[in-house]
C-alpha positions as CSV (number, residue, x, y, z in Angstrom):
1,M,5.1,1.2,20.5
2,E,3.8,4.1,18.5
3,A,0.2,4.5,17.4
4,E,-0.3,6.3,14.2
5,D,-3.2,8.6,13.3
6,P,-5.6,7.5,10.6
7,G,-5.6,9.2,7.3
8,L,-1.8,9.4,6.8
9,P,-1.4,6.8,4.1
10,P,-2.4,7.8,0.5
11,K,-5.9,7.1,-0.6
12,G,-6.6,5.1,-3.7
13,G,-4.0,3.8,-6.2
14,M,-3.3,3.7,-9.8
15,D,-3.6,1.0,-12.4
16,L,-0.2,0.5,-14.0
17,P,0.4,-1.1,-17.4
18,Q,1.7,-4.6,-17.5
19,D,3.1,-4.7,-21.0
20,R,5.6,-7.3,-22.0
21,V,8.4,-6.8,-24.4
22,D,10.1,-8.8,-27.1
23,L,13.8,-8.0,-26.7
24,P,15.8,-7.8,-30.0
25,V,16.8,-11.5,-30.0
26,Q,17.8,-13.4,-33.1
27,K,16.8,-17.0,-33.2
28,L,19.3,-19.3,-34.9
29,S,17.8,-22.4,-36.4
30,P,20.0,-25.3,-37.4
31,G,22.0,-24.4,-40.4
32,S,21.6,-20.6,-40.0
33,T,23.3,-17.8,-38.2
34,D,22.8,-14.1,-37.5
35,T,24.5,-11.7,-40.0
36,G,24.2,-8.6,-37.8
37,E,23.4,-5.0,-38.6
38,D,24.9,-1.7,-37.9
39,E,22.2,-0.7,-35.5
40,P,20.6,-2.6,-32.6
41,S,17.2,-3.3,-34.0
42,A,13.8,-2.8,-32.3
43,A,11.9,-5.9,-31.2
44,L,9.4,-7.5,-33.6
45,D,6.0,-8.7,-32.6
46,E,6.9,-12.2,-33.8
47,P,10.3,-13.8,-33.7
48,V,12.0,-14.3,-37.0
49,E,13.1,-17.8,-38.0
50,L,15.6,-18.1,-40.8
51,P,15.3,-20.9,-43.3
52,G,17.5,-23.9,-42.4
53,G,18.9,-24.0,-45.8
54,Q,20.5,-20.6,-45.8
55,S,23.7,-21.5,-44.0
56,N,26.0,-19.7,-46.3
57,G,28.7,-22.2,-45.6
58,L,28.6,-21.9,-41.8
59,L,28.4,-24.9,-39.6
60,S,25.0,-25.7,-38.2
61,V,24.2,-26.3,-34.6
62,A,23.9,-30.0,-35.3
63,D,27.3,-30.1,-36.8
64,G,28.9,-28.9,-33.6
65,K,29.5,-25.2,-33.5
66,V,28.2,-21.9,-34.9
67,D,30.8,-19.2,-35.0
68,V,28.5,-16.3,-34.2
69,Q,31.1,-14.4,-32.1
70,E,33.3,-13.5,-35.1
71,E,30.5,-11.9,-37.0
72,L,29.3,-10.1,-33.9
73,T,32.8,-8.7,-33.3
74,E,33.1,-7.5,-36.9
75,T,29.7,-5.8,-36.6
76,R,30.5,-4.2,-33.3
77,E,33.7,-2.7,-34.8
78,E,31.8,-1.2,-37.7
79,S,29.0,0.1,-35.4
80,S,31.6,1.6,-33.1
81,E,33.3,3.5,-35.9
82,K,30.0,4.8,-37.2
83,D,28.5,5.8,-33.8
84,L,31.5,7.5,-32.3
85,S,33.1,9.0,-35.4
86,D,33.6,12.3,-33.5
87,S,35.7,10.7,-30.8
88,A,39.5,10.6,-30.9
89,S,39.4,6.8,-30.7
90,T,36.6,4.5,-31.8
91,D,38.1,1.0,-31.6
92,N,35.9,-1.5,-29.8
93,T,34.0,1.2,-27.9
94,L,30.8,-0.8,-27.9
95,E,32.7,-4.1,-27.4
96,D,31.0,-5.1,-24.2
97,S,27.5,-3.6,-24.6
98,S,26.6,-4.6,-28.2
99,E,26.7,-8.3,-27.2
100,F,23.6,-7.9,-25.2
101,S,21.9,-6.1,-28.0
102,R,22.3,-9.3,-30.0
103,P,22.0,-12.3,-27.6
104,M,22.9,-15.6,-29.1
105,V,20.0,-18.0,-29.3
106,M,20.7,-21.6,-30.1
107,G,17.3,-23.1,-29.9
108,S,15.4,-26.2,-30.8
109,G,12.5,-26.2,-33.1
110,P,12.0,-26.7,-36.9
111,P,13.3,-23.9,-39.1
112,G,10.5,-22.0,-40.8
113,E,10.1,-19.4,-43.5
114,E,11.0,-15.8,-42.6
115,E,8.0,-13.9,-41.6
116,V,8.0,-10.3,-40.5
117,A,4.6,-9.1,-39.5
118,V,4.5,-5.3,-39.6
119,Q,1.5,-4.0,-37.7
120,P,0.5,-0.6,-36.5
121,R,1.9,-0.1,-33.0
122,P,-0.9,0.5,-30.5
123,P,-0.7,3.7,-28.4
124,T,1.2,3.4,-25.1
125,H,2.0,5.6,-22.2
126,R,5.2,6.5,-24.0
127,D,3.0,8.4,-26.5
128,E,1.4,10.6,-23.8
129,D,1.3,14.3,-24.3
130,V,3.8,15.7,-21.8
131,T,1.9,19.0,-21.6
132,A,-1.4,17.3,-20.7
133,E,-2.7,17.3,-17.1
134,S,-3.0,13.5,-17.3
135,W,0.7,13.3,-17.7
136,R,1.3,15.4,-14.7
137,A,-1.2,13.5,-12.7
138,H,0.9,10.3,-12.6
139,R,1.9,9.6,-9.0
140,K,5.5,8.8,-9.9
141,H,7.8,9.7,-12.8
142,V,11.3,8.3,-13.4
143,F,13.8,9.9,-15.7
144,V,17.3,8.8,-16.7
145,L,19.7,11.2,-18.5
146,S,23.4,11.6,-19.1
147,E,25.7,14.2,-17.6
148,A,25.4,16.1,-20.8
149,G,21.6,16.4,-20.3
150,K,20.9,13.8,-23.1
151,P,17.6,12.0,-22.4
152,I,17.9,8.2,-22.0
153,Y,14.6,7.0,-20.5
154,S,11.3,8.3,-19.2
155,R,8.6,6.2,-17.6
156,Y,5.8,8.3,-19.1
157,G,6.0,10.3,-22.3
158,N,8.6,10.5,-25.1
159,E,12.2,11.3,-24.2
160,E,12.5,13.7,-27.1
161,A,9.5,15.7,-25.9
162,L,11.1,15.9,-22.4
163,S,14.6,16.9,-23.5
164,S,14.1,20.5,-22.1
165,T,12.8,19.2,-18.8
166,M,15.7,16.9,-18.4
167,G,18.0,19.8,-19.4
168,V,16.6,21.7,-16.4
169,M,17.2,18.7,-14.1
170,M,20.8,18.5,-15.3
171,A,21.2,22.3,-14.8
172,L,20.2,21.8,-11.1
173,V,22.7,19.0,-10.7
174,S,25.5,21.0,-12.3
175,F,24.7,24.2,-10.3
176,I,24.9,22.3,-7.0
177,Q,28.1,20.5,-8.1
178,S,29.7,23.8,-8.9
179,G,29.6,24.5,-5.2
180,D,31.5,21.3,-4.4
181,N,28.2,19.6,-3.3
182,S,25.7,17.2,-4.7
183,I,21.9,17.4,-4.8
184,R,20.0,14.6,-3.2
185,S,16.4,15.7,-3.0
186,I,13.9,18.5,-3.3
187,Y,10.6,18.7,-1.3
188,S,7.5,20.6,-2.3
189,D,3.9,20.5,-0.8
190,D,2.9,17.4,-2.7
191,R,6.0,16.1,-4.5
192,K,9.4,14.7,-3.7
193,L,12.3,14.9,-6.2
194,V,15.1,12.4,-5.5
195,F,18.3,12.5,-7.5
196,V,20.9,9.7,-7.8
197,Q,24.1,10.1,-9.8
198,Q,26.0,7.0,-10.8
199,G,29.0,7.7,-13.0
200,P,27.9,9.4,-16.2
201,L,24.2,8.7,-15.5
202,V,21.7,10.8,-13.6
203,L,18.5,9.3,-12.4
204,V,15.5,11.4,-11.0
205,S,12.3,10.3,-9.3
206,V,9.4,12.7,-9.0
207,S,6.9,11.2,-6.6
208,S,3.7,12.1,-4.9
209,T,3.5,8.9,-2.8
210,L,4.4,8.5,0.9
211,Q,7.5,6.5,0.0
212,S,10.5,7.7,1.8
213,E,13.5,9.3,0.1
214,Q,15.5,6.2,0.9
215,Q,12.9,3.9,-0.8
216,L,12.8,6.1,-3.9
217,R,16.6,6.1,-4.0
218,Q,16.6,2.4,-3.8
219,E,14.1,2.2,-6.8
220,L,16.4,4.4,-8.9
221,L,19.3,2.2,-8.1
222,Y,17.3,-0.8,-9.4
223,V,16.8,1.1,-12.6
224,Y,20.5,1.8,-12.8
225,Y,21.4,-1.8,-12.1
226,Q,19.0,-3.0,-14.8
227,I,20.8,-0.8,-17.3
228,I,24.1,-2.1,-16.1
229,S,23.0,-5.7,-16.4
230,M,22.5,-5.1,-20.1
231,L,25.6,-3.0,-20.8
232,T,28.1,-3.3,-17.9
233,Q,29.4,-0.3,-15.9
234,A,32.8,-0.4,-17.5
235,S,31.3,-0.2,-21.0
236,I,29.1,2.8,-20.1
237,T,32.0,4.6,-18.5
238,R,34.2,4.1,-21.5
239,I,31.6,5.3,-23.9
240,F,31.0,8.6,-22.1
241,E,34.7,9.1,-21.6
242,R,35.1,9.2,-25.3
243,K,32.0,11.0,-26.2
244,K,30.1,12.8,-23.4
245,N,27.0,13.6,-25.5
246,Y,26.6,10.0,-26.8
247,D,22.9,8.9,-27.1
248,L,22.8,5.8,-25.0
249,R,19.3,5.0,-26.3
250,R,21.0,3.5,-29.4
251,L,22.2,0.6,-27.2
252,L,19.0,0.3,-25.2
253,T,16.6,0.0,-28.1
254,G,13.9,-2.5,-27.2
255,S,14.7,-2.4,-23.5
256,E,12.2,0.3,-22.5
257,K,9.5,-2.2,-21.5
258,I,12.0,-4.1,-19.3
259,L,12.5,-0.9,-17.3
260,D,8.7,-0.2,-17.4
261,R,8.0,-3.7,-16.0
262,L,10.7,-3.2,-13.3
263,L,9.1,0.0,-12.1
264,N,5.7,-1.6,-12.0
265,L,7.1,-4.4,-9.9
266,V,8.9,-2.3,-7.4
267,E,5.6,-0.7,-6.4
268,S,3.7,-3.9,-5.9
269,D,6.1,-6.7,-5.2
270,P,7.5,-7.0,-1.6
271,C,10.7,-8.6,-2.8
272,F,12.1,-5.3,-3.8
273,L,11.0,-3.6,-0.6
274,L,12.6,-6.3,1.6
275,S,15.6,-7.1,-0.6
276,A,14.7,-10.7,-0.5
277,V,13.4,-13.4,-2.8
278,R,10.1,-15.2,-2.7
279,C,10.3,-19.0,-2.5
280,L,7.7,-21.3,-4.0
281,P,6.0,-23.2,-1.1
282,L,7.1,-26.8,-1.7
283,Q,7.3,-30.0,0.2
284,P,10.9,-30.3,1.7
285,A,11.5,-33.7,0.1
286,L,10.6,-32.5,-3.4
287,R,12.8,-29.4,-3.0
288,D,15.7,-31.4,-1.7
289,S,15.4,-33.9,-4.6
290,L,15.4,-31.0,-7.1
291,G,18.4,-29.5,-5.4
292,S,20.2,-32.8,-5.6
293,L,19.4,-33.1,-9.3
294,L,20.9,-29.6,-10.0
295,Q,23.9,-30.5,-7.8
296,K,24.8,-33.5,-9.9
297,A,24.4,-31.9,-13.3
298,I,27.5,-29.7,-13.4
299,T,30.3,-28.8,-15.8
300,P,33.5,-26.8,-15.4
301,N,33.0,-23.0,-15.0
302,L,29.3,-23.5,-14.1
303,V,28.8,-21.1,-11.2
304,F,25.0,-20.9,-10.4
305,S,22.2,-23.2,-11.1
306,I,18.8,-21.7,-10.5
307,L,15.3,-23.2,-10.9
308,V,12.3,-20.8,-10.8
309,A,8.6,-21.2,-11.3
310,R,6.5,-18.1,-12.1
311,S,9.3,-15.8,-10.7
312,Q,9.3,-17.8,-7.5
313,L,12.5,-19.5,-6.4
314,V,12.3,-23.3,-6.3
315,T,15.9,-24.0,-5.5
316,T,19.4,-22.7,-6.3
317,V,22.8,-24.3,-6.2
318,Q,26.1,-22.4,-6.1
319,E,29.7,-23.4,-6.7
320,K,31.5,-23.8,-3.4
321,T,34.3,-21.3,-4.1
322,V,31.6,-18.7,-5.0
323,I,29.9,-19.3,-1.6
324,D,33.2,-18.9,0.2
325,D,33.9,-15.6,-1.6
326,C,30.5,-14.0,-2.1
327,R,26.9,-14.9,-2.8
328,L,24.2,-14.2,-5.4
329,E,22.5,-11.0,-4.2
330,P,18.7,-10.7,-4.3
331,T,19.1,-7.6,-6.5
332,D,20.9,-9.6,-9.2
333,L,18.2,-12.3,-9.1
334,H,15.4,-9.8,-9.3
335,L,17.0,-8.1,-12.3
336,L,17.5,-11.4,-14.0
337,L,14.0,-12.6,-13.4
338,N,12.6,-9.3,-14.6
339,L,14.6,-9.5,-17.8
340,I,13.2,-13.0,-18.4
341,G,9.6,-12.1,-17.5
342,A,9.6,-9.0,-19.7
343,T,11.0,-10.8,-22.8
344,S,8.8,-13.3,-24.5
345,A,11.6,-14.2,-26.9
346,F,13.1,-16.3,-24.0
347,Q,10.2,-18.7,-24.4
348,T,11.3,-19.7,-28.0
349,G,14.0,-22.2,-27.1
350,E,17.4,-22.4,-25.5
351,I,18.9,-19.0,-24.9
352,W,22.6,-18.3,-24.5
353,T,23.3,-14.7,-23.7
354,P,25.7,-12.5,-21.8
355,I,24.3,-11.0,-18.6
356,C,25.9,-8.8,-16.0
357,L,25.2,-9.2,-12.3
358,P,25.9,-5.7,-11.1
359,R,26.0,-6.5,-7.4
360,F,28.3,-9.4,-8.0
361,N,30.6,-7.6,-10.4
362,P,29.3,-4.5,-12.4
363,D,32.1,-4.6,-14.9
364,C,31.9,-8.2,-16.1
365,Y,29.5,-10.6,-17.8
366,F,28.3,-14.1,-17.0
367,Y,27.0,-16.2,-19.8
368,A,23.4,-17.2,-19.0
369,Y,21.7,-20.4,-20.3
370,I,17.9,-19.9,-20.1
371,S,15.4,-22.5,-21.0
372,Y,11.8,-23.3,-20.0
373,L,11.1,-26.9,-19.1
374,D,7.4,-27.0,-19.7
375,A,5.0,-26.2,-22.5
376,D,3.3,-23.5,-20.5
377,C,6.6,-21.7,-19.9
378,T,6.2,-21.6,-16.1
379,V,9.2,-23.6,-14.9
380,C,12.5,-22.0,-16.0
381,L,16.0,-23.2,-15.6
382,I,18.9,-20.7,-15.4
383,L,22.5,-21.8,-15.6
384,L,25.2,-19.2,-15.3
385,S,28.7,-19.9,-16.6
386,T,31.9,-17.9,-16.9
387,D,33.0,-19.6,-20.1
388,K,31.5,-18.2,-23.3
389,E,32.4,-21.4,-25.2
390,S,30.5,-23.8,-22.9
391,F,27.1,-23.6,-24.4
392,Y,27.0,-27.2,-25.4
393,S,28.3,-28.5,-22.1
394,V,25.8,-26.4,-20.2
395,S,23.0,-27.5,-22.5
396,D,23.9,-31.0,-21.7
397,C,23.5,-30.2,-18.0
398,K,20.0,-29.0,-18.8
399,K,19.2,-32.2,-20.7
400,R,20.3,-34.2,-17.7
401,I,18.2,-32.1,-15.3
402,E,15.2,-32.3,-17.6
403,E,15.4,-36.0,-18.0
404,G,15.7,-36.5,-14.3
405,M,12.7,-34.3,-13.6
406,R,10.5,-36.1,-16.1
407,T,11.7,-39.6,-15.0
408,Q,10.8,-38.8,-11.3
409,N,7.7,-36.8,-12.3
410,Y,9.1,-33.7,-10.6
411,L,8.1,-31.4,-13.5
412,Q,4.5,-32.7,-13.2
413,A,4.5,-32.0,-9.5
414,L,5.7,-28.5,-10.0
415,S,3.3,-27.7,-12.8
416,S,0.3,-29.0,-10.9
417,G,1.3,-27.0,-7.8
418,L,1.4,-23.8,-9.9
419,K,-2.2,-24.2,-11.1
420,S,-3.5,-23.3,-7.6
421,P,-2.5,-20.3,-5.4
422,S,0.6,-20.8,-3.3
423,Y,-1.3,-20.7,0.0
424,S,-4.1,-18.8,1.6
425,V,-4.0,-16.6,4.8
426,A,-6.9,-18.8,6.0
427,M,-4.4,-21.6,6.6
428,V,-3.1,-19.7,9.6
429,G,-6.5,-20.0,11.3
430,A,-6.8,-16.4,12.4
431,P,-10.0,-14.8,11.1
432,D,-8.9,-11.2,11.7
433,L,-5.7,-11.6,9.7
434,R,-6.0,-10.4,6.1
435,H,-2.4,-10.6,4.8
436,F,1.2,-10.7,6.1
437,I,4.8,-10.4,4.9
438,Y,7.5,-12.3,6.9
439,K,11.2,-12.2,6.4
440,P,13.4,-14.4,8.6
441,L,16.7,-12.8,9.7
442,D,18.3,-15.7,11.7
443,I,20.0,-17.2,8.7
444,P,23.1,-19.3,9.4
445,D,26.1,-17.3,7.9
446,N,27.9,-20.5,6.9
447,Y,25.2,-21.2,4.3
448,R,25.2,-17.7,2.8
449,Q,21.9,-18.3,1.0
450,L,19.7,-15.7,-0.5
451,P,17.6,-13.6,1.9
452,Q,14.0,-14.9,1.6
453,F,10.5,-13.9,2.5
454,T,7.0,-15.4,2.3
455,S,3.5,-14.0,2.0
456,P,0.1,-15.5,1.1
457,E,-1.9,-14.8,-1.9
458,L,-3.8,-11.5,-1.9
459,E,-7.5,-12.0,-1.3
460,G,-10.6,-9.9,-0.7
461,P,-10.8,-7.0,-0.2
462,Y,-7.6,-6.6,-2.1
463,C,-8.7,-8.1,-5.4
464,S,-8.6,-4.9,-7.5
465,E,-5.4,-3.3,-8.8
466,S,-6.2,0.0,-6.9
467,E,-6.7,-1.8,-3.6
468,R,-3.5,-3.8,-4.0
469,H,-1.6,-0.6,-4.6
470,R,-3.2,1.0,-1.6
471,L,-2.2,-1.9,0.6
472,F,1.4,-1.8,-0.6
473,D,1.5,1.9,-0.1
474,L,0.7,1.2,3.6
475,Y,3.5,-1.4,3.7
476,H,5.9,1.1,2.2
477,Y,4.9,3.6,4.8
478,L,5.5,1.2,7.7
479,H,8.8,0.0,6.2
480,S,10.0,3.6,6.0
481,R,9.1,4.2,9.7
482,I,10.8,0.9,10.8
483,H,14.0,1.7,8.9
484,S,14.0,5.4,9.4
485,T,17.6,6.8,9.6
486,S,16.6,9.5,12.1
487,R,14.1,7.6,14.4
488,P,13.9,3.8,13.7
489,L,11.1,1.9,15.4
490,R,10.8,-1.7,16.3
491,L,7.0,-2.0,16.7
492,I,4.2,0.1,15.0
493,Y,0.5,-0.3,15.5
494,H,-1.2,1.7,12.7
495,V,-4.9,2.3,12.3
496,A,-5.8,3.1,8.7
497,E,-9.1,4.0,7.0
498,K,-10.0,0.5,6.0
499,E,-7.7,-1.8,7.9
500,T,-5.3,-2.0,10.9
501,L,-1.7,-2.8,10.4
502,L,1.1,-3.9,12.7
503,A,4.9,-4.0,11.9
504,W,7.4,-5.7,14.1
505,V,11.2,-6.2,13.6
506,T,13.4,-8.2,15.9
507,S,16.8,-9.9,15.6
508,K,15.1,-13.0,14.2
509,F,12.5,-11.7,11.8
510,E,10.8,-8.7,10.1
511,L,7.1,-8.9,10.0
512,Y,4.3,-6.8,8.4
513,T,0.7,-7.7,9.1
514,C,-2.7,-6.5,7.9
515,F,-5.9,-7.0,10.0
516,S,-9.6,-6.2,9.8
517,P,-10.3,-2.6,10.9
518,L,-11.9,-3.4,14.3
519,V,-9.1,-5.5,15.7
520,T,-7.7,-4.3,19.0
521,K,-4.0,-4.1,20.0
522,A,-4.4,-7.2,22.3
523,G,-6.2,-9.1,19.6
524,A,-3.5,-8.2,17.0
525,I,-0.7,-9.5,19.4
526,N,-2.6,-12.7,19.9
527,V,-2.9,-13.2,16.2
528,L,0.9,-12.6,15.8
529,T,1.7,-15.3,18.3
530,K,-0.5,-17.7,16.4
531,L,1.1,-16.6,13.1
532,L,4.6,-17.1,14.3
533,R,3.9,-20.6,15.5
534,W,2.4,-21.5,12.2
535,I,5.4,-20.1,10.2
536,K,7.8,-22.1,12.5
537,K,5.8,-25.2,11.8
538,E,5.8,-24.6,8.0
539,E,9.3,-23.1,7.6
540,D,10.8,-26.1,5.8
541,R,8.0,-25.8,3.2
542,L,8.2,-22.0,2.9
543,F,11.9,-21.4,2.8
544,I,15.2,-22.9,1.5
545,R,16.8,-23.7,4.8
546,Y,20.0,-25.5,3.7
547,P,20.9,-24.8,0.0
548,P,23.1,-27.5,-1.6
549,K,26.6,-26.8,-2.9
550,Y,28.8,-28.3,-5.6
551,S,32.4,-28.2,-6.6
552,T,33.6,-28.2,-10.2
553,T,37.2,-28.7,-11.4
554,P,38.4,-25.5,-13.1
555,N,39.8,-25.7,-16.6
556,P,43.6,-25.6,-16.9
557,G,44.8,-22.0,-16.7
558,K,41.7,-20.7,-15.0
559,G,42.3,-18.8,-11.9
560,S,40.2,-17.4,-9.1
561,K,37.9,-14.4,-9.6
562,G,40.0,-11.3,-9.7
563,P,40.1,-7.8,-11.4
564,R,39.5,-7.5,-15.0
565,T,42.7,-7.8,-17.1
566,E,43.6,-6.3,-20.5
567,G,43.6,-9.8,-22.1
568,A,40.1,-10.7,-20.8
569,E,37.7,-10.3,-23.8
570,N,34.7,-8.1,-22.9
571,G,35.6,-8.3,-19.2
572,F,34.1,-11.8,-18.8
573,F,35.4,-14.0,-15.9
574,G,38.0,-16.4,-17.0
575,G,36.9,-18.7,-14.2
576,L,36.3,-19.0,-10.5
């Protein structure tokens, strides 16, 4: 056991913006279709609905099928020739990535008149003056650039204004590479610079927090994976092989707020720190019934069925062959939920869009069916398929699930449960306990479910944004000491300025607890004993212990998951 000196953690915190984004998504009303443009367009404040009568001879949704793919393919070819005209070959360069720039939306709802509200854009942190002291005062900056030094993304400030700064960063990377080495980090008195290079992309974090280099590197990988989830790794590699100074921002137009939201979450949500998902506390019988409902609503090439409520996992069902081969990683689910949460366009109807799960396969897409089941847009159903032509069969699965939930009043039970906090730390019955984060490690391998964690709602004195950030800074500090590569610890008792914390990791669990400042070591150990007994009693309500499986019959000619072949369009799976 190691006792830490008070005063080590950072004092105070920073209020971070919580903006949401409308991704450039076209809504296709019955009898209408997207005609495409040469450029990925920026998001509008309000979704555009095309009049139902303007079908131009194309089949409507009600008639059976809208052939959007052909128009998108033609548009991609024209865009590729225009964007990469300096390259030796331009055929289908943006074949994979431009599909995400124009997700297909086949939604319900009456067609309306086309309305485009053009309003002045309010100032954001992206308009900050990069020469001002306030810009330098941010406790963490994140930059993404290409190997040619071309700016791609900056958390604060405009990328164009930071082009010279990013050029210096790339010069440092290139100088170290010229000596057959790679730069990993630079330390100064009050800053840490962490570098991560993934293929043609270079990501840099400049931090004044007490986060470890390993934690900052993990955050940069999350940013990289979020970009990959929209474009695929193979697509990015191919683009930069043909034109090294290509401006990748052309394909990421409208996605800046997705990355902004992700970086806000990694600083305040334990799921990113623990590489685990938060489950919605639910009665075991209700969770099992919902899992059984998802288990029965299946169709060929449906791989994952996921039900979430306010970014908390309710239940998930996976195809048996996928469980035998690999599992859905927490990172992939975090990225998917962040994309949905940052994009209000997903609330407009039924969404059918390609999405890459980078930890599952960074070079291929799934086709994601996303639909909210309630009017408040709190309960979301996500169905992932490997067949781009299966929208209608997957939509039918959603209708069966929705009908079953309404018949059995499951949706009402979920919605009513979300109106109140998940649970309070007072339920443990330990007055000195303020907050905790618990991650079980004794998961049966034969079930291969997602790693999970649980924590109560944050209460006083952690009601303000700055106090919440201060608490999670402490958790980050304890986590870095527990998982230190040079001197890992199993038990830490840490006395901070306003609270006392204890971190404990065993073969069965990983636990971080926060107590009132006057608690003693013996008192903290007694509280831990009481807490572990309470978690054991409530584990069936707090976690998904035995996730259901299902088996679908593959379509003729569909093989098992394997490497991408030349004939596979856009690198999508042919089947599993």
